[in-house]
C-alpha positions as CSV (number, residue, x, y, z in Angstrom):
1,M,0.3,-0.2,0.1
2,T,1.9,3.4,-0.4
3,T,0.8,6.6,0.8
4,D,1.9,10.1,0.3
5,A,5.5,10.0,1.6
6,G,5.2,13.5,3.3
7,A,1.8,12.5,4.8
8,P,2.3,11.9,9.0
9,W,2.0,8.7,10.3
10,L,-0.2,7.8,13.5
11,V,1.7,5.3,16.4
12,A,-0.9,4.6,18.5
13,G,0.4,2.7,21.5
14,L,-2.9,0.6,23.3
15,G,-2.9,0.4,27.5
16,N,-5.6,1.4,29.8
17,P,-4.8,4.9,31.7
18,G,-4.3,4.5,35.2
19,P,-1.8,3.7,37.7
20,E,-3.2,1.1,38.8
21,Y,-2.7,-0.5,35.0
22,A,1.1,0.9,34.1
23,A,3.2,-2.9,34.0
24,N,0.2,-5.0,32.9
25,R,0.9,-7.1,29.7
26,H,-1.9,-5.4,28.2
27,N,-0.1,-1.9,28.6
28,V,2.7,-3.0,26.3
29,G,1.8,-0.7,23.1
30,F,2.0,1.9,26.2
31,M,5.4,1.1,27.4
32,V,6.5,1.0,23.6
33,A,5.1,4.3,23.2
34,D,6.6,5.8,26.2
35,L,9.9,4.9,24.5
36,L,9.8,6.4,21.3
37,A,8.5,9.5,22.8
38,E,11.7,9.6,24.8
39,R,13.6,8.6,21.8
40,I,11.9,11.8,20.3
41,G,13.4,13.5,23.6
42,A,9.5,14.7,24.2
43,R,7.1,13.9,26.8
44,F,3.4,13.3,26.2
45,K,0.8,15.5,26.1
46,R,-3.2,15.7,26.5
47,H,-4.4,16.7,23.3
48,G,-7.1,19.3,23.2
49,K,-9.5,17.8,20.9
50,T,-9.4,14.4,22.2
51,Q,-9.3,11.7,24.2
52,A,-5.7,10.5,24.4
53,Q,-2.0,11.9,25.0
54,V,0.0,12.7,21.9
55,V,3.4,13.7,20.7
56,E,4.6,15.3,18.5
57,G,8.3,14.7,16.2
58,R,9.7,12.6,13.5
59,I,12.1,9.2,13.5
60,G,14.4,8.4,11.3
61,P,17.4,9.9,10.0
62,P,17.4,14.4,10.1
63,G,16.4,16.3,7.2
64,P,13.7,15.4,4.7
65,A,14.2,11.5,4.9
66,G,12.8,11.3,8.5
67,R,9.4,10.5,9.0
68,R,6.5,13.0,10.5
69,V,4.8,11.3,13.3
70,V,1.9,11.5,15.6
71,L,2.5,9.1,18.7
72,A,-0.3,8.4,20.8
73,K,-1.9,6.7,23.9
74,P,-5.7,6.7,23.8
75,M,-6.7,7.6,27.1
76,S,-10.7,5.7,26.8
77,F,-9.8,2.0,28.3
78,M,-8.7,0.0,25.7
79,N,-12.0,-1.6,24.5
80,V,-13.0,1.7,23.0
81,S,-9.4,3.2,21.6
82,G,-11.2,3.1,18.0
83,G,-12.5,6.6,18.8
84,P,-9.4,8.7,20.2
85,V,-7.6,6.7,17.2
86,T,-10.1,8.1,14.6
87,A,-10.7,11.5,16.1
88,L,-6.2,12.1,15.7
89,R,-6.3,10.0,12.2
90,D,-8.7,12.4,11.2
91,F,-7.1,15.7,12.9
92,Y,-4.0,15.0,11.6
93,K,-4.8,14.0,8.6
94,V,-3.4,10.4,8.6
95,P,-4.3,8.1,5.3
96,V,-5.2,4.8,7.4
97,G,-2.5,3.3,5.9
98,N,0.0,4.8,8.0
99,V,-1.9,4.8,11.0
100,V,0.1,1.7,13.2
101,A,-1.2,-0.5,16.5
102,V,1.2,-1.4,19.0
103,H,-0.5,-3.7,21.5
104,D,-0.1,-7.3,23.0
105,E,-1.0,-10.4,20.8
106,L,-1.8,-13.3,23.3
107,D,-1.7,-16.0,20.2
108,I,2.5,-15.4,20.6
109,D,5.4,-16.1,22.8
110,Y,6.2,-14.1,25.3
111,G,9.2,-10.8,23.7
112,V,8.2,-12.3,20.2
113,L,7.0,-10.3,17.5
114,R,5.0,-10.5,14.8
115,L,4.6,-6.8,12.1
116,K,1.5,-6.7,9.6
117,L,-0.8,-4.8,7.7
118,G,-5.0,-5.8,8.3
119,G,-6.2,-8.9,9.1
120,G,-9.1,-10.0,12.1
121,D,-8.4,-8.8,15.0
122,N,-8.1,-12.0,17.4
123,G,-10.5,-11.7,19.9
124,H,-8.2,-8.6,21.0
125,N,-11.2,-5.7,22.0
126,G,-8.6,-2.7,20.8
127,L,-8.2,-3.7,17.2
128,K,-12.3,-4.6,17.2
129,S,-12.5,-1.0,17.8
130,I,-10.2,0.5,16.1
131,T,-11.2,-1.3,12.7
132,K,-15.3,-0.9,13.7
133,S,-13.6,3.7,13.4
134,L,-11.4,2.8,10.6
135,G,-12.0,-0.3,8.8
136,P,-8.6,-3.4,8.7
137,D,-6.8,-1.7,6.8
138,Y,-3.4,-0.6,9.6
139,H,-0.8,-1.7,11.0
140,R,-0.5,-3.8,13.8
141,V,2.7,-4.1,15.4
142,R,1.9,-7.3,16.9
143,F,4.3,-7.6,21.2
144,G,3.7,-11.5,22.3
145,I,3.0,-11.9,25.6
146,G,1.5,-16.2,25.7
147,R,-1.8,-17.6,26.6
148,P,-2.7,-17.6,30.5
149,P,-0.9,-20.5,32.3
150,G,-3.6,-23.4,33.8
151,R,-7.1,-21.7,33.5
152,M,-6.6,-18.5,34.1
153,P,-9.0,-16.9,32.8
154,V,-7.8,-14.4,29.5
155,A,-9.3,-11.1,31.2
156,D,-7.6,-11.7,34.7
157,F,-4.1,-12.8,32.4
158,V,-3.7,-9.2,30.5
159,L,-4.4,-7.2,33.1
160,R,-1.8,-8.7,35.6
161,D,1.8,-7.1,35.7
162,F,4.2,-8.8,33.6
163,S,6.1,-11.6,36.3
164,S,9.5,-11.3,38.2
165,T,11.0,-13.5,35.2
166,E,9.6,-11.9,32.1
167,R,10.5,-8.2,33.6
168,K,13.7,-9.8,33.6
169,E,13.6,-9.3,29.5
170,L,10.9,-6.9,29.3
171,D,13.1,-3.6,28.4
172,Y,14.9,-5.7,25.9
173,F,11.3,-6.8,24.2
174,V,10.0,-3.3,24.7
175,D,13.6,-1.4,22.8
176,R,13.2,-3.7,20.5
177,A,9.4,-3.8,19.7
178,A,10.3,0.8,19.7
179,D,12.9,-0.1,16.7
180,A,10.5,-2.4,15.0
181,V,8.2,0.3,14.7
182,E,10.9,2.4,13.4
183,A,12.1,0.2,10.9
184,L,8.3,-0.3,9.9
185,V,7.8,4.1,9.2
186,I,11.3,4.7,8.0
187,E,11.7,0.9,6.0
188,G,8.4,-0.6,5.2
189,L,6.4,-3.0,6.7
190,E,8.4,-5.8,3.8
191,R,12.3,-4.6,5.4
192,A,11.1,-4.1,8.7
193,Q,9.5,-7.7,8.8
194,S,12.5,-9.2,7.2
195,T,14.1,-8.1,10.4
196,Y,11.3,-8.2,13.5
197,N,9.4,-11.1,12.8
198,S,11.4,-13.3,13.8
C-alpha cells in the first residue's frame, strides 16, 4: 500500500490509563509508545480535541528523510480505543495505511514480534474497536505475551503485571518493539518484517 511520502504517521500504543494498569501485560503498547517518545526527546501531553495523550515529532534521519509521526496513547480504556485513534487520524489527516497499532498478542510467545497490515482482531478488544472505526487496513505491531497458565481467564491474565521472570527481559523486548515501529515507518513493512518477524 503506497501513501503520500509526506503524510504523517500515527502510532497508537494501546493500553488502559491509570497507575493501577501501568505495568499490566495489556499495557505493553503504552510502554513502547513511552520509549518512542523518550527517543524523540518529548513528553506526552493531553491532546485538546481528543481523549488521548500525544507527542509530535520526527523519526529517522534528520532532514527530509525523517518521517513526521504522531505518537498516541488513547486515554479512553482499551475496549474503546477506536474513538480517540479515529479522532487523531482525522485531526492530523493521516492516511489509514499510515496508522500503526502497537498491542499485546496472546497467540504469540512472550517477547516475539509480528508486524502486519490488515487482518482480523483475534479477539483483541482494542483492535476490534479501531477496526470498527477505521476498517482493517492499518498496520499492527503485535507484541507476544503468550497464553495464560492453566485455567486462568484471559481477562485476568492480560490485566496482571508481567511476572518477575518476564520483567528481566521486558526492557529488551520493549526496546526491540520500538525499533520495529521505527523500521516500519522509515523502511516500509516488508523490510521491517524481514528483520523483526522473528
